[in-house]
C-alpha positions in Angstrom: 0.0 0.0 0.0 1.1 3.5 -0.8 0.9 6.3 1.7 -0.5 9.5 0.3 0.1 13.0 1.7 -2.6 15.7 1.4 -2.4 19.0 3.3 -0.1 17.5 5.9 -2.3 14.4 6.6 -1.2 11.0 5.4 -3.7 8.5 3.9 -3.4 4.9 2.9 -4.2 4.2 -0.7 -6.7 1.3 -1.2 -5.9 -0.7 -4.3 -8.6 -3.3 -3.8 -11.3 -1.4 -5.7 -13.8 -3.2 -7.7 -13.2 -3.0 -11.5 -16.0 -1.9 -13.6 -16.5 -3.4 -17.0 -15.7 -1.2 -20.0 -18.6 0.6 -21.6 -18.9 1.1 -25.4 -20.1 4.6 -26.1 -22.2 5.3 -29.2 -22.8 8.4 -31.1 -26.4 9.1 -32.1 -26.2 12.0 -34.6 -30.0 12.6 -34.9 -30.4 12.9 -31.1 -27.4 15.2 -30.8 -28.5 17.5 -33.6 -32.1 17.7 -32.2 -30.8 18.7 -28.8 -28.5 21.3 -30.4 -31.4 22.8 -32.4 -33.6 23.0 -29.3 -30.9 24.6 -27.3 -30.3 27.3 -29.9 -34.0 28.2 -30.1 -34.5 28.7 -26.4 -34.3 32.4 -25.4 -32.4 33.0 -22.3 -33.2 36.0 -20.0 -30.7 36.7 -17.4 -31.1 39.2 -14.5 -28.3 40.3 -12.2 -29.0 42.8 -9.4 -32.0 44.2 -11.2 -30.4 44.6 -14.6 -31.8 42.4 -17.3 -29.5 40.8 -19.9 -30.6 38.9 -23.0 -28.5 36.2 -24.7 
């Protein structure tokens, strides 16, 4: 076991963690493009200390 030092305190490193299986990520173009289109259409109104800003 390794001893780790963080802000003056020593910690023991635990190496017996459970391994997670690898996950295959997929790219779904139509879902991504639909979400991007919806995000661009949404008008955002911001207000800070009584002053309104539009984006």
